[in-house]
C-alpha angles and dihedrals in degrees: 000000000000093000096055091079092056094082093045093050092046091052092048095051093042087056091050088050093052093049090049090052092052091049095050089046090060091045090051094050090049092050090051092051092048091048089051093051096051115103099204135041103275116181094198092059093048091048091052092051094048090048092051089045095052093046092050094047092047091053092046090051090050089052090053091051091049091044093233118171113224110209 
């Protein structure tokens, strides 16, 4: 009886992980576009891109460990 919730919880958190990956992918793409549009060397823009990149790749790595299928 206690273990019947395990599958439901896993599915719920896997869906949250997939939605987070999709959000961070959009954020990463926006950061890359903004960095490409800047004329000068702006450290704030580069830092934002690297932050978005590291968050996205961490979530992607976590999805691979959990064996989550992203549709």
